[in-house]
C-alpha positions in Angstrom: 0.0 0.0 0.0 1.4 3.4 -1.0 2.4 5.8 1.8 1.3 9.3 0.9 1.6 11.0 4.3 4.6 13.2 5.1 7.2 11.5 7.3 6.9 12.2 11.0 4.2 14.9 11.0 4.4 17.6 13.7 1.0 19.3 14.3 1.0 22.9 15.5 -1.4 22.3 18.4 -4.8 21.0 19.3 -7.5 22.4 17.0 -10.7 23.8 18.3 -13.7 25.4 16.6 -17.3 26.1 17.4 -20.0 23.7 16.2 -20.7 26.0 13.3 -17.1 25.5 12.1 -16.1 29.0 13.2 -13.3 29.9 15.5 -14.1 30.6 19.1 -14.0 34.2 20.2 -13.4 35.7 23.7 -16.9 37.0 24.0 -18.5 33.6 23.2 -16.3 31.9 25.8 -17.0 34.5 28.4 -20.8 33.9 28.0 -20.5 30.2 27.9 -18.3 29.8 31.0 -19.7 32.9 32.9 -16.3 34.6 33.0 -15.0 38.1 33.4 -13.4 39.4 30.2 -10.6 41.9 29.9 -9.1 42.9 26.6 -10.4 42.5 23.0 -13.7 40.6 23.1 -13.4 39.9 19.4 -10.2 37.9 19.8 -10.5 34.6 17.9 -8.7 31.4 18.7 -8.3 28.3 16.5 -6.3 26.0 18.8 -5.1 25.3 22.3 -1.4 25.3 23.4 0.7 25.5 26.5 1.3 28.9 28.0 5.0 29.1 26.9 4.2 28.3 23.2 0.7 29.7 22.6 0.5 32.2 19.8 -2.1 34.9 18.9 -4.5 32.4 17.4 -4.4 30.0 20.4 -6.0 29.6 23.8 -4.1 28.7 27.0 -4.4 28.8 30.7 -2.6 30.2 33.8 -3.3 29.1 37.4 -1.4 32.0 39.1 -2.9 35.3 40.0 0.2 37.3 38.9 2.0 37.6 35.6 5.5 36.6 36.7 7.9 34.5 34.6 6.5 32.8 31.4 3.0 34.3 31.9 4.3 37.9 31.6 5.9 37.1 28.2 2.9 35.2 26.7 1.7 36.0 23.2 -1.5 33.9 23.5 -4.8 35.0 21.9 -6.8 34.2 25.1 -5.6 33.2 28.5 -7.9 31.6 31.1 -7.1 32.7 34.6 -8.6 32.5 38.1 -11.0 35.2 39.4 -9.0 38.0 41.0 -6.2 38.0 38.5 -5.5 41.6 37.6 -4.1 43.1 34.4 -3.2 41.7 31.0 0.2 41.0 29.4 1.0 43.4 26.6 1.0 40.9 23.8 -2.1 38.9 24.8 -5.4 39.5 23.0 -7.8 38.8 26.0 -7.8 37.5 29.5 -10.8 35.5 30.7 -11.3 35.1 34.5 -13.1 32.0 35.5 -13.7 29.9 38.6 -11.4 27.0 37.6 -9.2 27.6 34.4 -8.1 24.0 34.4 -11.6 22.6 34.4 -12.8 25.1 31.8 -9.9 24.2 29.5 -10.7 20.5 29.8 -14.4 21.2 28.9 -13.3 23.2 25.8 -11.0 20.3 24.7 -13.8 17.7 25.1 -16.4 19.8 23.4 -14.5 21.5 20.6 -11.4 19.5 20.0 -12.5 15.9 20.5 -15.1 16.0 17.7 -12.4 17.1 15.2 -10.1 14.1 15.8 -9.9 12.3 12.5 -7.2 9.6 12.1 -5.9 8.7 8.7 -6.7 5.3 7.2 -4.4 2.3 7.7 -1.2 2.6 5.6 1.3 -0.3 5.7 4.4 -0.4 3.5 4.7 -3.4 1.2 8.1 -4.5 2.7 7.1 -4.0 6.4 7.2 -7.2 8.4 4.0 -7.8 10.5 3.6 -10.8 12.8 0.3 -12.5 12.2 -0.7 -12.0 15.9 -0.1 -8.2 15.8 -3.0 -5.7 15.4 -1.9 -3.0 13.0 -4.3 -0.2 11.9 -2.0 2.8 11.9 0.8 3.9 9.6 3.9 1.6 9.2 6.8 2.8 7.1 9.1 0.7 4.9 11.4 -1.8 6.6 9.6 -1.7 9.9 9.2 -4.9 11.9 6.1 -5.4 14.1 6.5 -8.3 16.5 4.1 -10.8 18.1 1.0 -9.4 19.9 1.9 -5.7 19.2 -0.8 -3.1 18.9 -0.5 -0.2 16.4 -3.9 1.6 16.3 -5.3 4.2 13.9 -3.5 7.5 14.6 -0.2 5.9 15.5 2.9 5.7 13.3 6.0 3.4 13.1 9.0 4.9 11.2 11.4 3.4 8.6 13.2 0.3 9.8 11.9 0.6 13.3 11.5 -2.6 15.3 8.7 -3.3 17.8 9.5 -6.4 19.7 6.8 -8.6 21.3 3.8 -7.1 23.2 4.5 -3.5 22.5 1.4 -1.3 22.7 1.1 2.1 21.0 -1.9 4.4 21.5 -3.4 6.8 19.0 -1.2 9.8 18.6 2.0 7.9 19.3 4.6 8.4 16.5 8.0 6.7 16.4 10.8 7.8 14.1 13.1 5.7 12.0 15.7 3.1 13.1 14.3 2.8 16.6 14.0 -0.4 18.7 11.2 -0.8 21.3 11.6 -3.8 23.5 9.0 -6.2 24.8 6.2 -4.9 26.9 6.8 -1.1 26.4 3.8 1.2 26.2 3.9 4.4 24.1 1.1 7.0 24.3 -0.9 5.8 27.3 -3.0 8.5 28.9 -1.0 10.7 31.3 -1.6 10.5 35.0 -3.6 13.7 35.1 -6.7 14.4 37.2 -8.5 17.4 38.6 -10.6 17.5 41.8 -14.3 18.5 41.7 -16.7 17.9 44.6 -14.2 15.8 46.4 -13.9 13.5 43.4 -10.9 13.0 41.0 -12.0 13.7 37.4 -10.0 12.4 34.4 -8.1 15.1 32.4 -8.1 14.4 28.6 -4.6 13.9 27.1 -4.8 14.5 23.3 -1.2 15.6 22.8 0.2 12.1 22.0 3.9 11.2 21.8 6.6 12.0 19.3 9.8 9.9 19.4 12.8 10.8 17.3 15.2 8.6 15.3 17.6 5.9 16.5 15.9 5.8 19.9 16.1 2.6 22.1 13.3 2.0 24.6 13.8 -0.8 27.1 11.4 -3.6 28.2 8.3 -2.5 30.1 9.0 1.2 29.8 6.2 3.7 29.5 6.0 7.0 27.7 2.7 8.8 28.5 0.7 11.1 26.1 0.9 14.8 26.6 -2.0 17.1 27.7 -1.8 20.1 25.3 1.3 19.1 23.4 3.1 15.8 22.6 5.5 14.2 25.0 8.7 14.4 23.0 11.8 12.1 23.0 14.7 13.4 20.9 17.0 11.6 18.5 19.5 9.0 19.8 17.9 8.7 23.3 18.5 5.4 25.2 16.0 4.3 27.8 16.6 1.2 29.9 13.9 -1.1 31.2 11.2 0.2 33.5 11.7 3.8 32.7 8.7 6.1 33.1 8.3 9.3 31.0 5.2 11.2 32.2 2.8 13.4 30.2 4.2 16.3 28.1 7.8 15.8 29.2 10.3 17.3 26.7 13.4 15.1 26.4 16.3 16.3 24.2 18.7 14.3 22.1 21.3 11.7 23.3 19.8 11.4 26.8 20.5 8.2 28.7 18.3 6.8 31.5 19.2 3.7 33.4 16.6 1.2 34.7 13.9 2.5 37.0 14.5 6.2 36.3 11.5 8.4 35.9 10.3 11.9 35.0 7.1 13.4 36.4 4.8 15.5 34.2 6.1 18.5 32.4 9.9 17.9 33.0 12.3 19.4 30.5 15.5 17.5 29.9 18.1 19.1 27.6 20.5 17.3 25.3 23.0 14.8 26.7 21.7 14.4 30.2 22.5 11.1 32.0 20.4 9.5 34.7 21.5 6.7 37.1 19.3 3.8 38.0 16.0 4.7 39.9 16.7 8.5 39.7 13.4 10.4 39.9 12.5 14.0 38.9 9.6 16.0 40.2 7.1 17.7 37.9 8.0 20.8 35.9 11.8 20.6 36.8 14.2 21.8 34.1 17.5 19.9 33.7 20.3 21.6 31.8 22.3 20.0 29.0 24.9 17.3 29.8 24.0 17.3 33.5 24.4 14.0 35.4 21.9 12.7 38.0 23.1 10.0 40.4 21.4 6.7 41.0 18.3 6.9 43.3 18.5 10.7 43.4 15.4 12.7 44.0 15.5 15.9 41.9 13.0 18.5 43.2 14.6 21.7 41.7 16.1 22.8 38.4 19.6 21.5 37.7 22.2 23.7 35.8 23.9 22.5 32.6 26.9 20.2 33.1 26.2 19.8 36.9 26.4 16.5 38.7 23.7 16.0 41.3 23.0 13.2 43.8 21.0 12.4 46.9 17.5 13.3 48.1 16.6 16.0 47.8 19.3 16.1 45.0 22.1 18.6 45.4 25.5 19.2 43.8 27.5 16.0 44.3 30.4 17.6 46.2 28.0 19.0 48.8 26.2 15.6 49.0 29.4 13.7 49.5 30.5 16.1 52.3 27.1 15.7 54.0 27.4 11.9 53.8 30.9 11.9 55.3 29.8 14.3 58.1 26.8 12.2 59.0 29.0 9.0 59.1 31.5 10.7 61.4 28.8 11.9 63.7 27.3 8.4 63.8 30.7 6.8 64.6 31.3 9.1 67.6 31.7 7.0 70.8 28.9 7.1 73.3 26.8 4.9 75.5 24.4 4.0 72.8 26.9 2.6 70.3 29.8 1.2 72.3 
């Protein structure tokens, strides 16, 4: 079957439009969600994107009540904010105050984005090798090998010469580049662990962002890469993940990153090129790790890590400080006394 789709598509963002096929405008959203509008009521949006990347035709959200950091530099068309947020960034079209920006955004996605999801038909290259027990409905490029009991649904994509070993499961929106190897039991594109609380109940948050994996990536057995919320979870070229590695929703992992077995990233972590993680190292949500940093085994990273730094311990700190702390603690423990003679 001929493959007519461009290789490794990268969508701009999540599309939204009103039921009459028109873009959503600020006034319409204010009426629908009973919000307070500041700025240009005629501002129109066609899509949804994260705060740091949203442009003038996109909707985003901000949970803070001030405009510090990324929020102050936003160029979004419309920003959803909590009641009580004052002012508007200079390059933003409109700000809409609502009771719960997160809940409103989820409602918009489910009502205006979900109906637009339209996956391409099955496209399998003539020389791809598909095991008879595999379920393949997505796009499979030339030279790919799909092993026993793998699942490749509509909306997923397997690149040139990529190998999925036994029992690999892709979800819709998962796209893997060329010359990759995904070992047995790995799951790519599972819904992110995202919930919001309403009336003392946890409500599922939709994750339509999918996953984008670059070229020459290795993903170990039983590892998981979860789908993003408003943008894809991304894994750069030449990344090597060991077994039982967890990459949470909308993480952005650069090229040539190495992660040993059991390492994990919570949601929204940014990892720049060349970072190395020891076994079972864990990173808290929204942390930024600079290029070529090294994270020691079993470290717990709770704050940003500078480029080229080496961190260890929990909470993780520069390794020289951590080592001095360990030595000091051992010396203290070895002091003679009635409790340890």
